[in-house]
C-alpha positions as CSV (number, residue, x, y, z in Angstrom):
1,M,105.4,95.5,101.0
2,G,104.5,93.4,104.1
3,A,105.1,89.7,104.6
4,S,104.2,87.0,107.2
5,S,105.0,83.3,107.5
6,T,102.6,80.4,108.2
7,S,103.3,77.0,109.7
8,K,103.9,75.5,106.2
9,D,106.7,77.9,105.4
10,V,104.5,79.7,102.9
11,V,105.1,83.4,102.7
12,R,102.0,85.5,102.5
13,A,102.8,89.0,101.3
14,S,100.7,92.1,100.6
15,L,101.3,95.2,98.6
16,W,100.9,98.7,100.2
17,R,100.8,102.3,98.8
18,M,102.1,105.2,100.8
19,P,102.2,108.8,99.6
20,V,105.6,110.5,99.3
21,D,104.5,113.2,101.8
22,N,104.2,110.6,104.6
23,G,100.4,110.2,104.4
24,T,98.5,107.1,105.5
25,E,99.5,103.8,104.0
26,V,96.9,101.8,102.3
27,R,96.9,98.1,101.3
28,V,96.3,97.7,97.6
29,V,96.8,94.0,97.1
30,D,95.8,91.6,99.9
31,S,97.8,88.5,99.0
32,L,100.8,88.2,96.7
33,H,102.2,84.8,95.6
34,Q,105.5,85.8,97.3
35,P,107.3,89.0,98.1
36,A,109.7,88.9,95.2
37,G,106.9,88.3,92.7
38,V,106.6,92.0,91.8
39,S,108.0,94.1,88.9
40,I,107.7,97.9,89.3
41,V,107.3,100.0,86.2
42,D,106.8,103.8,85.7
43,D,103.0,103.7,86.0
44,G,102.4,100.8,88.2
45,V,103.4,97.3,89.3
46,Y,103.1,93.8,87.9
47,F,102.6,91.1,90.6
48,S,101.7,87.4,90.8
49,I,98.9,85.7,92.8
50,Q,97.9,82.1,93.1
51,G,95.0,81.1,90.9
52,E,91.7,80.2,92.5
53,T,91.2,76.9,90.7
54,S,94.6,75.3,91.1
55,S,97.6,75.5,93.4
56,N,99.9,75.3,90.4
57,Q,98.3,78.1,88.5
58,F,99.5,81.7,88.9
59,I,98.0,84.9,87.5
60,V,100.2,87.9,86.7
61,R,98.3,91.2,87.2
62,F,99.1,94.8,86.5
63,L,98.1,97.4,89.1
64,N,97.8,100.9,87.5
65,A,99.3,103.4,90.1
66,H,97.2,106.3,88.7
67,T,93.8,104.7,88.6
68,G,94.1,101.8,91.1
69,N,92.6,99.4,88.5
70,T,94.1,95.9,88.0
71,R,94.0,93.7,84.9
72,D,95.2,90.2,84.3
73,V,98.1,90.0,81.8
74,A,99.2,86.3,82.0
75,T,98.4,82.9,83.5
76,L,101.4,80.8,84.3
77,S,101.6,77.1,85.4
78,G,103.7,76.5,88.4
79,P,105.2,76.0,90.8
80,L,106.9,79.4,90.5
81,G,110.1,80.4,92.3
82,W,111.1,83.8,93.5
83,G,111.3,86.6,91.0
84,L,109.3,88.3,88.3
85,S,110.5,90.9,85.8
86,M,108.6,92.7,83.1
87,A,110.6,93.7,80.0
88,P,111.0,97.4,79.3
89,D,108.7,97.1,76.2
90,R,106.2,95.1,78.3
91,R,105.9,92.4,75.7
92,S,107.8,89.8,77.6
93,L,107.8,88.5,81.2
94,L,110.8,86.8,82.9
95,F,110.1,84.5,85.8
96,V,111.5,81.6,87.7
97,K,109.8,78.2,87.5
98,V,110.6,75.3,89.9
99,Q,111.5,72.1,88.1
100,A,112.5,68.7,89.4
101,G,116.0,69.1,90.8
102,G,116.3,72.9,90.4
103,F,115.0,76.1,88.8
104,D,114.5,77.3,85.2
105,L,114.5,80.9,84.1
106,M,111.5,81.3,81.8
107,L,110.7,84.0,79.3
108,T,107.2,84.3,77.9
109,R,105.8,86.7,75.3
110,L,102.6,88.4,76.3
111,V,99.6,88.6,74.0
112,R,97.9,92.0,73.9
C-alpha cells in the first residue's frame, strides 16, 4: 500500500498487488479514503473510498483477489476515522466515525 500527503493533511493512499515470487507490482486501487481503511480477508480486501457526490459519503468496496473484480458492499456517512474491519462471517462491518469532540466505534450489519 502506498501513501502520500497533500497540503491539506489529507492522506491519499493506493492499493497494490505484488506476486509472492517477486514479480511486478500492479496498482489495483488508485485512491483509498485512508491507508488504514482496509480489511484483508482470505479471498480479497475490503476498502473505503470517498463518494463522488459528497465529501461526507464513503463507499466500502470488496476487491476479489482471484478475479480482480470489485463490488460495492456499503455506503457510510462520514466523516470516517482510521480503521475498517470486516467480521469473519462478513455480515457486519466495524469502523470509526468522527463525532463532535471525539470518535465512535460503529458496527453496521450488511444487507446481501
